[in-house]
C-alpha positions in Angstrom: -7.1 -25.0 -3.1 -5.3 -28.1 -4.3 -6.5 -31.0 -2.1 -9.8 -29.6 -0.8 -8.8 -29.8 2.8 -7.8 -27.2 5.5 -9.8 -24.3 4.1 -8.5 -21.7 6.6 -4.8 -22.0 5.8 -2.9 -18.9 4.6 -3.4 -18.4 0.8 -5.7 -21.4 0.8 -3.0 -24.0 0.7 -2.2 -26.6 3.4 1.4 -27.3 4.6 1.4 -30.8 2.9 0.5 -29.4 -0.5 2.9 -26.5 -0.1 5.7 -28.9 0.5 4.8 -31.0 -2.5 4.7 -28.1 -5.0 7.3 -28.3 -7.8 9.5 -25.7 -6.4 12.2 -24.7 -8.9 15.4 -26.8 -8.7 18.9 -25.7 -9.3 19.0 -24.2 -12.8 20.8 -21.6 -14.8 20.9 -18.3 -13.0 20.6 -16.3 -16.2 17.6 -18.0 -17.9 16.4 -20.4 -15.2 16.3 -23.3 -17.6 17.2 -26.7 -16.3 19.6 -28.0 -18.9 22.6 -29.2 -16.9 24.0 -25.9 -15.5 27.8 -25.6 -14.9 29.6 -23.5 -12.3 31.0 -20.1 -13.3 32.2 -17.6 -10.7 30.0 -19.2 -8.0 27.0 -19.0 -10.3 25.2 -21.8 -12.2 25.2 -20.8 -15.9 24.0 -23.1 -18.7 26.1 -23.7 -21.8 23.6 -21.8 -23.9 23.9 -18.6 -21.8 27.7 -19.0 -21.8 27.7 -18.9 -25.6 25.1 -16.1 -26.0 24.1 -14.5 -22.7 20.6 -12.9 -22.6 20.2 -9.1 -22.2 18.8 -9.6 -18.7 21.2 -10.5 -15.9 19.3 -12.9 -13.8 16.0 -14.9 -13.7 14.2 -15.8 -10.5 11.5 -18.5 -10.9 9.4 -20.0 -8.1 8.4 -23.2 -9.8 8.9 -25.6 -12.7 5.9 -25.5 -14.9 4.4 -28.8 -13.8 1.3 -30.0 -12.1 -0.4 -28.5 -10.2 1.2 -25.1 -11.0 0.3 -25.2 -14.6 -3.4 -25.8 -13.7 -3.3 -22.9 -11.1 -1.8 -20.5 -13.7 -4.4 -21.5 -16.3 -7.2 -20.9 -13.7 -5.7 -17.5 -12.9 -5.3 -16.4 -16.5 -8.3 -17.9 -18.2 -10.9 -18.4 -15.4 -10.2 -15.2 -13.4 -9.3 -17.2 -10.3 -7.8 -14.4 -8.3 -7.3 -16.7 -5.3 -4.9 -18.8 -7.4 -3.2 -15.6 -8.5 -2.6 -14.6 -4.8 -1.2 -18.0 -4.0 1.2 -17.9 -6.9 2.3 -14.4 -6.1 2.9 -15.2 -2.5 5.1 -18.2 -3.5 7.1 -16.0 -5.9 7.5 -13.4 -3.2 8.8 -16.1 -0.9 11.4 -17.3 -3.5 12.5 -13.7 -4.3 12.8 -12.9 -0.6 15.0 -16.0 0.1 17.3 -15.1 -2.8 17.6 -11.5 -1.6 18.4 -12.7 1.9 21.0 -15.1 0.6 22.7 -12.4 -1.5 21.8 -14.2 -4.8 19.5 -11.4 -6.0 19.8 -7.6 -5.7 16.8 -5.6 -4.8 15.4 -3.8 -7.8 14.2 -0.2 -7.7 11.2 -0.8 -9.9 9.0 -3.7 -11.1 7.7 -3.6 -14.7 5.0 -6.1 -15.6 5.1 -7.6 -19.1 2.3 -5.6 -20.9 -0.6 -7.1 -22.8 -1.8 -5.8 -26.2 -5.0 -3.8 -25.7 -6.9 -6.4 -27.8 -5.8 -9.3 -25.5 -6.5 -7.1 -22.5 -10.1 -6.6 -23.6 -10.5 -10.3 -24.2 -9.0 -11.4 -20.8 -10.2 -8.4 -18.8 -6.9 -8.0 -16.8 -3.2 -8.4 -17.2 -2.0 -11.3 -15.0 1.6 -10.0 -15.0 0.4 -6.7 -13.6 -1.6 -8.3 -10.8 1.4 -10.4 -9.9 3.7 -7.3 -9.9 1.2 -5.4 -7.8 1.1 -8.2 -5.2 4.9 -8.4 -5.2 5.1 -4.7 -4.7 2.9 -4.9 -1.6 4.6 -8.0 -0.1 8.2 -6.8 -0.7 7.7 -3.0 -0.5 8.7 -2.3 -4.1 7.4 0.2 -6.6 5.8 -0.8 -9.9 5.3 1.0 -13.2 2.7 -0.6 -15.4 2.4 2.4 -17.8 5.9 2.8 -19.1 5.8 -0.2 -21.4 3.2 -1.0 -24.1 2.7 -3.9 -26.4 2.1 -2.4 -29.8 1.9 -5.6 -31.9 -0.9 -8.1 -31.5 0.2 -11.8 -31.6 -1.6 -15.1 -31.7 -1.0 -17.4 -28.7 2.6 -18.8 -28.8 2.0 -22.2 -27.2 2.4 -24.1 -30.4 5.4 -22.2 -31.7 9.0 -23.3 -31.7 11.8 -21.3 -30.0 13.0 -20.0 -33.3 9.5 -18.8 -34.3 9.0 -17.1 -30.9 12.2 -15.1 -31.1 11.6 -14.2 -34.8 8.2 -12.7 -34.2 9.2 -10.5 -31.2 10.9 -7.8 -33.1 9.2 -4.4 -32.6 6.5 -5.8 -30.3 7.2 -3.5 -27.3 7.4 0.3 -27.0 8.8 2.2 -24.0 7.8 5.8 -23.4 11.0 7.7 -22.9 9.2 10.4 -20.9 8.4 7.8 -18.3 12.0 6.8 -17.7 13.0 8.1 -14.2 16.4 9.5 -13.4 18.4 7.4 -11.0 16.6 4.1 -11.8 19.1 1.6 -12.9 17.8 -1.7 -11.4 14.5 -3.1 -12.6 12.8 -6.5 -12.6 10.5 -7.6 -15.4 7.5 -9.6 -14.0 5.7 -12.3 -15.9 3.7 -15.5 -15.1 5.5 -18.1 -17.2 8.8 -18.0 -19.0 9.1 -20.5 -21.8 11.9 -19.7 -24.2 12.8 -16.2 -22.9 11.8 -14.5 -26.2 9.4 -12.1 -24.5 11.9 -11.1 -21.8 14.7 -10.7 -24.3 12.6 -8.5 -26.5 11.3 -6.3 -23.7 14.9 -6.0 -22.3 16.2 -4.9 -25.7 13.5 -2.2 -25.9 14.2 -1.0 -22.3 18.0 -0.9 -22.9 17.4 1.1 -26.2 15.3 3.7 -24.4 16.9 3.9 -20.9 19.3 6.7 -20.0 22.4 5.1 -18.6 23.2 1.6 -17.5 20.4 -0.8 -16.6 20.5 -4.0 -14.6 17.5 -6.2 -15.6 16.2 -9.2 -13.8 13.2 -11.4 -14.8 10.9 -12.6 -12.1 8.4 -15.3 -13.1 6.1 -17.7 -11.3 7.1 -20.7 -13.3 9.7 -21.7 -15.9 8.7 -24.1 -18.6 11.3 -26.8 -19.2 12.4 -28.4 -22.5 10.3 -31.4 -23.4 13.3 -33.8 -23.2 14.1 -32.9 -19.6 12.7 -35.0 -16.8 12.4 -33.3 -13.4 11.5 -35.1 -10.1 10.2 -33.3 -7.1 
């Protein structure tokens, strides 16, 4: 899929290209941002999360949002390249599986994909986060619930917006149906394709915590984490 060779490899990627992908480096365990993490109780936590911890407890990201991952994600989202989506999902499943095996991540009871507004869903034809969550559920043997959360506010694309703007416009964006909250579920993972500032994950976590009965451990699983423009990452 990347180099045009070895067409019969698993998930359409050869071993050389798989090894050369921008796999996520050591970063903050809370937000997965690479901004010089420091050690805290055997975890790597960045200074920002030390000052104001997000509502979710951990972020698992397979890749840094660099070439060729950014191109594969764009093909998946905007060109309906489902083969790219399967490859990205398999890589995220591999990363999650490794962290679970190493005791860095607990197994959630439920996967919740970040919902799209119905207008965006009509435009795109599918929710990429839901397809990723479905694939993860199949590969890892986990349940998903794509109906409990809804995006009730339509927003323009956020690519050109600052961190402050993204957080400011996320108030009241999501709605959770309380009737869909299952008794005994207290560990969930929010699934998305790309995490940029964490504004979406923070807003959805806030809505879930406001609606849920009892304590709730929230993780964020994403294919890639966008890095600040002033950070240089080698891979």
